[in-house]
ZAFI-614304 format. One line per 5 residues: for each residue x, y, z of N, C-alpha, C. Coordinates in steps of 0.02 Angstrom, whole numbers, plus 50000, padded with zeros to 5 digits. Layout:
! residues N
X/Y/Z/X/Y/Z/X/Y/Z  ... $
//
This chain:
! residues 367
50045/49945/50000/49968/49998/50001/50039/50054/49990  50044/50103/49948/50072/50176/49946/50028/50218/49979  50090/50282/50034/50044/50305/50060/50053/50360/50021  49964/50415/49997/50000/50465/49999/50008/50510/50044  50067/50550/50024/50072/50597/50112/50029/50682/50076 $
50029/50703/50177/49990/50743/50158/50003/50778/50213  50068/50832/50212/50089/50884/50234/50053/50931/50298  50072/50923/50364/50018/50982/50416/50028/51044/50392  50006/51104/50450/50057/51146/50453/50118/51171/50465  50115/51191/50389/50210/51211/50394/50216/51273/50430 $
50289/51274/50444/50290/51323/50468/50272/51330/50553  50288/51301/50564/50249/51302/50671/50291/51361/50688  50260/51425/50711/50319/51478/50737/50350/51448/50788  50407/51473/50799/50474/51453/50854/50438/51521/50909  50443/51472/50964/50453/51524/51030/50452/51558/51042 $
50414/51612/51070/50445/51652/51112/50453/51662/51158  50531/51713/51194/50586/51724/51277/50499/51785/51298  50503/51722/51362/50470/51788/51437/50502/51792/51476  50474/51833/51526/50538/51823/51577/50492/51741/51625  50541/51738/51691/50510/51686/51751/50457/51714/51785 $
50476/51792/51795/50394/51829/51849/50338/51854/51789  50353/51832/51732/50284/51865/51697/50258/51808/51683  50272/51749/51683/50253/51679/51677/50228/51620/51724  50234/51666/51798/50222/51661/51854/50264/51598/51900  50332/51615/51873/50394/51545/51895/50428/51614/51936 $
50461/51561/51989/50506/51612/52036/50562/51605/52010  50584/51659/51993/50698/51659/51974/50724/51629/52023  50691/51645/52097/50767/51604/52147/50768/51538/52140  50703/51499/52149/50691/51439/52124/50687/51408/52073  50688/51443/52036/50731/51426/51941/50773/51401/51963 $
50821/51465/51980/50897/51462/51973/50915/51412/51995  50865/51383/52065/50903/51303/52096/50920/51253/52029  50875/51243/51993/50890/51190/51953/50952/51212/51907  50938/51277/51870/51036/51298/51864/51092/51267/51902  51090/51296/51954/51128/51283/51985/51147/51202/52001 $
51093/51159/52010/51106/51092/52001/51151/51042/51954  51123/51057/51905/51167/51061/51861/51234/51109/51846  51239/51156/51862/51313/51179/51860/51344/51155/51923  51333/51130/51962/51387/51067/52024/51423/51037/51980  51370/50983/51939/51383/50932/51912/51445/50950/51870 $
51441/51000/51818/51494/50996/51782/51555/51038/51828  51523/51072/51871/51618/51087/51897/51648/51047/51928  51611/51021/51939/51632/50937/51967/51683/50896/51943  51666/50904/51885/51702/50865/51838/51663/50809/51819  51602/50809/51853/51547/50741/51828/51518/50744/51776 $
51525/50788/51734/51458/50782/51678/51527/50842/51632  51515/50835/51579/51549/50863/51522/51510/50916/51473  51440/50916/51479/51411/50957/51427/51324/50957/51442  51295/51002/51450/51222/50965/51461/51177/51081/51432  51118/51066/51429/51074/51115/51405/51028/51115/51421 $
50986/51161/51444/50930/51158/51476/50863/51202/51456  50812/51196/51458/50779/51250/51460/50686/51225/51464  50685/51300/51500/50594/51285/51518/50567/51349/51499  50499/51321/51493/50444/51360/51449/50386/51356/51482  50341/51398/51492/50292/51414/51517/50243/51445/51461 $
50165/51423/51452/50125/51468/51440/50149/51475/51357  50193/51428/51330/50233/51447/51261/50261/51485/51261  50312/51488/51313/50353/51557/51305/50429/51529/51357  50467/51531/51335/50559/51504/51352/50569/51564/51412  50575/51532/51467/50593/51570/51522/50672/51585/51554 $
50703/51525/51534/50764/51497/51530/50803/51446/51479  50851/51474/51451/50882/51433/51395/50964/51432/51427  50989/51388/51452/51051/51377/51451/51098/51339/51445  51176/51341/51402/51226/51289/51399/51247/51281/51468  51290/51230/51456/51342/51205/51523/51388/51177/51488 $
51441/51188/51536/51520/51135/51511/51536/51160/51440  51534/51105/51396/51542/51131/51307/51486/51136/51285  51456/51138/51311/51375/51148/51255/51345/51222/51255  51318/51229/51229/51293/51292/51194/51216/51294/51208  51170/51325/51192/51104/51314/51174/51091/51272/51133 $
51110/51300/51098/51060/51242/51011/51133/51187/51005  51137/51161/51056/51186/51103/51052/51152/51052/51020  51168/51014/50993/51135/50929/50981/51178/50898/51002  51115/50836/51029/51106/50783/51068/51086/50732/51053  51136/50673/51063/51087/50591/51041/51031/50597/51102 $
50988/50578/51087/50911/50595/51121/50903/50502/51154  50941/50467/51106/50911/50404/51125/50863/50392/51129  50799/50375/51198/50723/50342/51215/50687/50378/51177  50689/50449/51202/50656/50509/51168/50660/50492/51108  50686/50437/51069/50660/50453/50996/50583/50411/50995 $
50549/50355/51041/50526/50340/51042/50448/50358/51039  50436/50405/51082/50359/50441/51070/50375/50461/50968  50431/50496/50967/50423/50551/50892/50409/50474/50836  50447/50439/50854/50407/50360/50813/50339/50318/50818  50295/50335/50888/50248/50328/50899/50198/50383/50826 $
50223/50431/50853/50171/50511/50825/50177/50503/50736  50243/50468/50732/50235/50454/50640/50176/50386/50615  50165/50331/50669/50128/50302/50658/50055/50325/50685  50042/50371/50716/49949/50401/50733/49967/50438/50666  50029/50487/50633/49988/50515/50582/49959/50452/50546 $
49996/50386/50523/49960/50342/50473/49893/50313/50520  49879/50340/50589/49795/50295/50614/49757/50357/50568  49789/50436/50574/49744/50479/50574/49713/50476/50490  49749/50436/50442/49766/50445/50367/49722/50366/50328  49679/50327/50423/49655/50274/50392/49690/50219/50344 $
49761/50219/50394/49802/50187/50345/49854/50120/50408  49819/50134/50460/49827/50095/50530/49786/50091/50560  49756/50030/50597/49730/50046/50650/49757/50022/50734  49758/50018/50759/49802/50025/50849/49781/49949/50874  49716/49910/50865/49693/49856/50871/49704/49818/50809 $
49736/49832/50754/49771/49773/50716/49812/49728/50725  49792/49668/50715/49871/49620/50757/49938/49665/50686  49983/49636/50721/50063/49664/50671/50072/49646/50628  50052/49584/50620/50071/49510/50554/50028/49532/50518  49967/49600/50517/49937/49633/50460/49985/49667/50411 $
50029/49712/50436/50073/49742/50408/50145/49722/50385  50155/49661/50454/50216/49627/50449/50212/49571/50415  50204/49530/50363/50201/49461/50365/50226/49412/50398  50276/49436/50408/50340/49393/50436/50341/49380/50514  50303/49421/50531/50296/49395/50607/50228/49369/50622 $
50246/49321/50625/50196/49277/50660/50232/49194/50677  50184/49170/50708/50202/49131/50749/50182/49114/50836  50169/49070/50859/50158/49070/50905/50105/49121/50954  50107/49144/50983/50093/49222/50984/50070/49277/50964  50139/49270/50918/50138/49325/50871/50067/49358/50865 $
50036/49323/50841/49948/49353/50829/49939/49398/50848  49969/49387/50914/49894/49433/50989/49923/49493/50986  49975/49501/50953/50013/49552/50966/49984/49612/50903  49973/49658/50961/49918/49705/50894/49971/49785/50915  49973/49844/50838/49999/49888/50853/50009/49919/50912 $
49958/49955/50928/49935/49962/51001/49988/49915/51071  50023/49871/51038/50056/49830/51130/50134/49868/51105  50125/49874/51041/50221/49901/51011/50234/49971/51052  50167/50015/51062/50179/50086/51077/50182/50071/51134  50164/50050/51176/50129/50054/51260/50166/50008/51313 $
50227/49959/51268/50278/49911/51318/50226/49826/51345  50166/49835/51277/50130/49746/51327/50149/49701/51248  50178/49696/51227/50219/49672/51172/50207/49588/51180  50260/49598/51243/50302/49532/51232/50365/49529/51222  50377/49570/51175/50447/49579/51154/50503/49593/51186 $
50560/49579/51174/50632/49580/51255/50638/49666/51221  50673/49708/51267/50687/49745/51262/50767/49786/51201  50789/49723/51195/50859/49724/51166/50846/49642/51142  50874/49621/51097/50884/49577/51061/50932/49543/51102  50947/49454/51113/51013/49422/51143/51059/49429/51112 $
51056/49431/51047/51110/49462/51000/51106/49530/50982  51088/49584/51031/51110/49655/51004/51186/49656/51000  51233/49651/51054/51303/49679/51060/51357/49626/50978  51310/49566/50975/51380/49535/50930/51313/49576/50850  51241/49600/50842/51252/49631/50784/51266/49718/50790 $
51291/49741/50825/51314/49809/50833/51394/49775/50811  51436/49756/50861/51476/49750/50819/51510/49709/50741  51472/49702/50733/51432/49665/50638/51425/49718/50600  51406/49795/50636/51400/49833/50600/51333/49835/50564  51300/49805/50592/51231/49751/50540/51169/49835/50536 $
51143/49814/50486/51082/49859/50447/51013/49860/50518  50989/49921/50490/50926/49886/50522/50904/49847/50498  50878/49840/50436/50816/49781/50425/50858/49711/50425  50923/49693/50469/50937/49606/50514/50923/49644/50570  50896/49669/50587/50889/49723/50673/50804/49686/50674 $
50764/49710/50627/50697/49692/50592/50696/49604/50597  50735/49582/50541/50723/49492/50543/50725/49472/50592  50797/49477/50638/50800/49451/50720/50745/49458/50760  50697/49515/50757/50614/49552/50806/50566/49481/50789  50587/49487/50717/50521/49441/50682/50539/49328/50696 $
50568/49350/50739/50578/49270/50752/50628/49260/50838  50620/49335/50851/50635/49326/50937/50584/49298/50991  50591/49241/51043/50535/49218/51045/50481/49294/51106  50431/49291/51129/50403/49328/51168/50434/49314/51236  50432/49383/51276/50441/49334/51355/50392/49325/51388 $
50325/49340/51367/50255/49332/51403/50185/49329/51346  50134/49317/51355/50094/49327/51321/50087/49415/51309  50068/49411/51234/50068/49497/51223/50005/49518/51270  50025/49588/51296/49957/49633/51324/49934/49591/51426  49965/49541/51416/49963/49529/51461/50014/49572/51543 $
50067/49586/51511/50112/49635/51572/50112/49669/51526  50169/49740/51602/50201/49799/51539/50249/49788/51546  50332/49789/51497/50414/49779/51501/50412/49817/51466  50458/49871/51493/50479/49913/51435/50537/49884/51379  50511/49901/51317/50540/49874/51269/50556/49917/51207 $
50628/49923/51179/50624/49925/51110/50613/49911/51063  50633/49851/51063/50609/49814/50994/50516/49809/50944  50478/49820/51017/50421/49847/50970/50412/49909/50926  50447/49942/50967/50449/50020/50926/50472/50013/50869  50555/49965/50871/50584/49940/50797/50531/49925/50762 $
50468/49893/50763/50438/49847/50727/50396/49917/50716  50369/49970/50752/50320/50027/50726/50352/50074/50688  50420/50077/50698/50447/50108/50639/50469/50051/50569  50492/50015/50575/50431/49970/50496/50399/49976/50467  50329/49970/50506/50280/49964/50483/50274/50036/50458 $
50284/50108/50474/50305/50183/50459/50319/50164/50388  50374/50151/50378/50437/50105/50302/50373/50116/50252  50358/50061/50282/50337/49985/50216/50261/50011/50190  50245/50081/50238/50160/50105/50214/50195/50144/50166  50238/50199/50188/50270/50274/50172/50287/50237/50108 $
50342/50205/50088/50388/50169/50042/50435/50243/50029  50443/50228/50106/50504/50284/50111/50549/50270/50194  50612/50280/50191/50639/50277/50249/50607/50325/50312  50600/50291/50385/50572/50354/50425/50618/50416/50447  50673/50420/50432/50723/50472/50448/50668/50519/50405 $
50658/50509/50330/50611/50564/50281/50546/50582/50306  50521/50532/50319/50449/50539/50337/50459/50586/50399  50513/50562/50450/50490/50601/50540/50521/50680/50512  50562/50701/50462/50602/50758/50426/50538/50792/50387  50501/50763/50349/50461/50786/50306/50379/50793/50340 $
50345/50766/50397/50279/50762/50405/50292/50793/50484  50348/50789/50533/50336/50828/50616/50406/50867/50610  50469/50842/50590/50505/50910/50597/50516/50973/50554  50501/50977/50495/50488/51018/50461/50437/51093/50459  50340/51037/50479/50315/51078/50492/50306/51121/50555 $
50361/51072/50609/50328/51090/50673/50381/51165/50693  50444/51153/50635/50522/51203/50639/50558/51177/50673  50589/51110/50678/50622/51093/50699/50672/51056/50697  50735/51104/50667/50765/51131/50608/50832/51078/50628  50851/51068/50721/50890/51047/50720/50883/50980/50733 $
50825/50954/50712/50825/50883/50739/50829/50808/50651  50852/50766/50682/50842/50727/50624/50855/50649/50667  50824/50596/50613/50827/50519/50634/50899/50508/50598  50954/50476/50628/51023/50484/50604/51062/50541/50615  51105/50517/50564/51149/50601/50557/51111/50674/50535 $
51073/50664/50507/51040/50709/50433/51110/50754/50400  51130/50729/50397/51197/50751/50349/51269/50795/50394  51265/50763/50461/51310/50793/50486/51352/50762/50519  51429/50809/50527/51466/50747/50537/51447/50740/50625  51495/50696/50647/51483/50662/50714/51523/50709/50768 $
51575/50741/50715/51634/50782/50782/51561/50857/50801  51515/50879/50774/51486/50918/50772/51428/50907/50821  51432/50881/50856/51386/50855/50908/51390/50826/50958  51374/50844/51006/51371/50846/51082/51400/50753/51099  51468/50715/51110/51481/50674/51099/51440/50639/51202 $
51454/50568/51209/51390/50545/51247/51487/50529/51312  51472/50522/51344/51510/50499/51384/51503/50421/51416  51572/50411/51400/51575/50328/51420/51531/50298/51471  51468/50245/51462/51435/50223/51535/51473/50163/51563  51474/50185/51614/51492/50128/51660/51513/50042/51662 $
51579/50011/51656/51572/49958/51639/51612/49966/51556  51624/50005/51526/51610/50022/51435/51685/49990/51429  51688/49950/51391/51728/49929/51350/51767/49964/51287  51830/49981/51305/51826/50029/51252/51834/50007/51178  51865/49943/51173/51835/49918/51082/51777/49909/51056 $
51727/49901/51102/51653/49906/51084/51637/49973/51082  51654/50031/51109/51650/50100/51109/51668/50092/51057  51727/50095/51019/51764/50134/50990/51729/50113/50915  51744/50043/50931/51689/50001/50847/51602/50045/50847  51563/50006/50877/51494/50040/50894/51452/50057/50927 $
51506/50092/50975/51484/50157/51017/51411/50206/50988  51410/50231/51062/51368/50297/51054/51397/50355/51003  51465/50351/50997/51491/50416/50953/51511/50391/50885  51487/50318/50880/51526/50309/50816/51469/50319/50751  51483/50344/50688/51468/50359/50635/51420/50284/50635 $
51428/50229/50630/51354/50183/50615/51349/50195/50675  51330/50215/50746/51281/50207/50797/51242/50280/50785  51282/50352/50781/51266/50386/50769/51188/50397/50700  51208/50352/50648/51181/50338/50585/51132/50307/50569  51125/50238/50589/51112/50193/50605/51016/50204/50596 $
50997/50273/50627/50917/50292/50644/50876/50243/50675  50890/50221/50717/50873/50155/50760/50810/50217/50791  50741/50195/50776/50665/50195/50787/50654/50216/50854  50700/50166/50891/50715/50182/50968/50749/50240/51012  50807/50260/50968/50849/50288/50998/50895/50342/50966 $
50880/50335/50898/50923/50374/50828/50940/50439/50827  50879/50484/50891/50867/50532/50839/50897/50584/50874  50916/50638/50846/50970/50704/50892/50927/50767/50873  50925/50799/50919/50908/50874/50913/50916/50892/51006  50906/50990/50985/50917/50994/51046/50879/51024/51083 $
50867/51075/51130/50825/51070/51165/50749/51116/51154  50805/51179/51120/50720/51209/51068/50670/51172/51028  50697/51119/50998/50642/51089/50945/50604/51042/51005  50633/51009/51042/50606/50981/51090/50538/51023/51143  50557/51054/51136/50515/51134/51175/50489/51134/51128 $
50470/51158/51046/50435/51137/51005/50368/51096/50986  50418/51031/51018/50347/50958/51011/50328/50954/51036  50351/50971/51111/50299/50964/51188/50244/51003/51181  50273/51065/51140/50207/51154/51169/50146/51103/51099  50193/51070/51033/50109/51049/50997/50058/51009/51057 $
50104/50968/51085/50057/50929/51100/50001/50954/51182  50036/51013/51188/49996/51057/51257/49965/51088/51216  49960/51112/51135/49914/51164/51101/49846/51102/51064  49873/51049/51067/49807/51010/51033/49826/50987/50953  49901/50994/50944/49923/50949/50880/49949/51014/50841 $
49943/51060/50870/49945/51144/50812/49976/51114/50738  49917/51094/50705/49918/51074/50635/49952/51029/50613  49986/50996/50652/50022/50940/50641/49991/50884/50656  49950/50856/50697/49932/50804/50748/49866/50818/50749  49815/50814/50750/49753/50815/50746/49729/50809/50851 $
49680/50843/50860/49678/50857/50933/49647/50768/50938  49631/50733/50887/49605/50672/50922/49662/50619/50935  49727/50637/50889/49787/50597/50897/49814/50610/50963  49832/50678/50974/49863/50725/51027/49818/50681/51075  49747/50674/51109/49712/50664/51179/49736/50577/51183 $
49740/50535/51118/49767/50469/51109/49825/50474/51153  49869/50504/51120/49940/50470/51145/49943/50492/51221  49910/50561/51249/49917/50568/51308/49878/50524/51354  49822/50502/51329/49775/50422/51370/49818/50369/51394  49803/50350/51458/49850/50283/51493/49820/50207/51448 $
49875/50207/51415/49821/50140/51390/49850/50070/51409  49871/50062/51479/49875/50018/51485/49842/49997/51577  49784/50046/51570/49732/50053/51656/49731/49969/51674  49708/49908/51634/49702/49875/51676/49749/49831/51703  49802/49857/51660/49881/49841/51710/49906/49888/51763 $
49890/49934/51774/49902/49971/51826/49989/49998/51802  50017/50011/51741/50053/50022/51731/50052/50079/51675  50028/50156/51692/50005/50186/51651/50083/50227/51594  50043/50218/51552/50086/50235/51477/50036/50270/51443  50045/50312/51405/50019/50341/51326/50023/50279/51283 $
50026/50305/51214/50050/50298/51132/50112/50334/51148  50154/50307/51155/50248/50323/51157/50239/50344/51211  50219/50386/51222/50249/50436/51299/50246/50418/51347  50278/50411/51403/50290/50418/51464/50243/50440/51508  50190/50439/51545/50162/50470/51589/50165/50507/51644 $
50140/50532/51697/50173/50587/51736/50176/50535/51808  50138/50470/51814/50134/50431/51862/50170/50363/51856  50182/50356/51781/50223/50304/51762/50290/50261/51815  50272/50212/51826/50346/50221/51871/50397/50184/51811  50425/50167/51764/50472/50158/51735/50502/50200/51686 $
50551/50205/51713/50589/50275/51660/50595/50325/51681  50540/50344/51717/50525/50417/51760/50571/50438/51776  50589/50496/51755/50632/50578/51787/50606/50620/51777  50508/50610/51799/50502/50681/51777/50523/50708/51855  50512/50686/51894/50532/50683/51958/50466/50680/52001 $
50473/50713/52063/50397/50695/52101/50352/50740/52112  50340/50819/52062/50299/50863/52093/50241/50883/52020  50252/50851/51955/50234/50850/51927/50149/50823/51927  50113/50834/51906/50020/50815/51903/50024/50738/51840  49963/50727/51865/49964/50641/51840/49971/50634/51778 $
49950/50705/51738/49938/50713/51675/49972/50737/51628  50076/50759/51669/50138/50759/51620/50152/50691/51591  50191/50719/51504/50203/50679/51488/50255/50698/51470  50275/50639/51433/50365/50634/51408/50416/50579/51394  50472/50602/51417/50501/50519/51401/50577/50541/51408 $
50635/50496/51424/50697/50525/51442/50735/50448/51401  50802/50478/51395/50846/50459/51365/50902/50410/51393  50948/50363/51395/50975/50325/51429/51040/50350/51421  51062/50409/51363/51089/50479/51367/51122/50519/51402  51063/50510/51444/51068/50576/51483/51006/50633/51446 $
50951/50602/51465/50926/50664/51421/50845/50655/51449  50780/50698/51469/50739/50718/51475/50707/50757/51447  50639/50753/51427/50590/50822/51417/50524/50799/51423  50500/50838/51488/50429/50813/51481/50377/50890/51496  50330/50881/51501/50257/50937/51497/50225/50945/51531 $
50221/50965/51541/50132/50978/51625/50079/51025/51583  50019/50977/51560/49951/51025/51538/49928/51059/51613  49938/51031/51668/49906/51060/51718/49937/51141/51755  50012/51151/51715/50061/51179/51735/50055/51225/51679  50060/51187/51620/50078/51233/51568/50147/51254/51543 $
50187/51184/51590/50261/51184/51580/50314/51141/51546  50348/51169/51538/50392/51095/51475/50457/51129/51522  50491/51062/51524/50575/51062/51556/50584/51022/51512  50652/51042/51480/50712/50978/51425/50766/50995/51441  50792/50950/51479/50870/50918/51488/50910/50869/51465 $
50938/50911/51423/50976/50875/51409/51084/50863/51414  51078/50799/51431/51163/50790/51469/51208/50762/51402  51257/50741/51434/51286/50681/51417/51314/50653/51449  51288/50637/51496/51306/50580/51541/51247/50529/51546  51282/50475/51538/51220/50420/51521/51167/50434/51593 $
51146/50395/51596/51081/50357/51665/51127/50312/51697  51141/50270/51661/51183/50211/51715/51207/50230/51785  51261/50332/51774/51296/50337/51805/51261/50371/51869  51220/50376/51873/51167/50392/51927/51109/50369/51935  51068/50337/51888/50994/50312/51873/50978/50349/51862 $
50968/50415/51840/50916/50494/51843/50923/50538/51881  50972/50526/51956/50964/50571/51992/50969/50640/51992  51014/50660/51957/51012/50715/51943/50955/50740/51884  50929/50718/51835/50862/50748/51793/50810/50743/51860  50821/50695/51892/50737/50704/51941/50736/50758/51972 $
50811/50769/52005/50816/50852/52058/50803/50894/52013  50840/50899/51936/50812/50955/51905/50728/50988/51883  50715/50930/51877/50641/50914/51867/50607/50951/51931  50608/50913/51998/50579/50929/52030/50597/51006/52057  50640/51041/52040/50671/51111/52056/50639/51151/52010 $
50635/51148/51938/50575/51165/51903/50532/51172/51915  50475/51120/51931/50416/51107/51937/50396/51147/52003  50442/51147/52044/50430/51188/52135/50440/51251/52104  50448/51258/52046/50473/51353/52034/50414/51386/51997  50369/51367/51993/50279/51380/51989/50261/51400/52023 $
50236/51471/52031/50193/51502/52080/50137/51512/52097  50117/51502/52003/50039/51524/52000/50031/51502/51942 $
//
């Protein structure tokens, strides 16, 4: 099936600047968030970071730390997941995909056992039964395997549990979701995202993969704890192979301003790129009966897994984090947006810095 593309609103306006006080934010409390990041840089525990805070559609804080400036581009890791989910939802809007359809309808090789029970919705809400990573993930990366080989392996890898019966955070379901987009549109996912999401929203620094840039132009990720030097040099986060592979679960690059535009679009009901119905669906808990709150692609304010939103956001908050040390969230209750991009993997402190910064920002709202 060939998708007839229909671009959304072009040239989504860039966000304007405002002062913290004018947007009901305490400058003193907001500065605590800055101090937390600054202290990590000065202590030598963090090499680069960029922080953006906005409220009511206006940026009230934008700061770079260490070797990063306000426009520096970071590898987002799993913040890519809700963007891939949004691509699938554009196909849902156009009547080409239904979330309740079995995955094998779009990927005929995904069959056997209980695979026929896996629905598209399960791929995007972490209930598919697929693993987070393939057992042979390291082997494939060492061989510089193409993305098609990952898809081939996922189609045959055993499910960990009956689909829809458990919540387990997983990346391989998002890989298949991205493959569905590619097969229906007959174009690479990176091109679809650029044409249908990044360009309409004005996300000029965003790309799945390198986007024509050099690795040296991007913020390097610090090695994770226990990293093997030879592996990091061959297929790690800072290699051309990994940076340009364009994995649907974690290969996106962006800066803080671009992510703020994406989050603001969801706060504004879709900004003409996504329909209000899509926004409602993506921000609605899909896993209520499992007591594992998650939207379509987005983690929600009370999601217990992979959540670094902190302790002070409302249950309606939505966002995501990435293992490279990134977090982006918005809270419809307060109109607040926070984007924290660092180059220190979450494994260094289990995301504690990002949670602390999120708490400081959330606490800065006065009215």
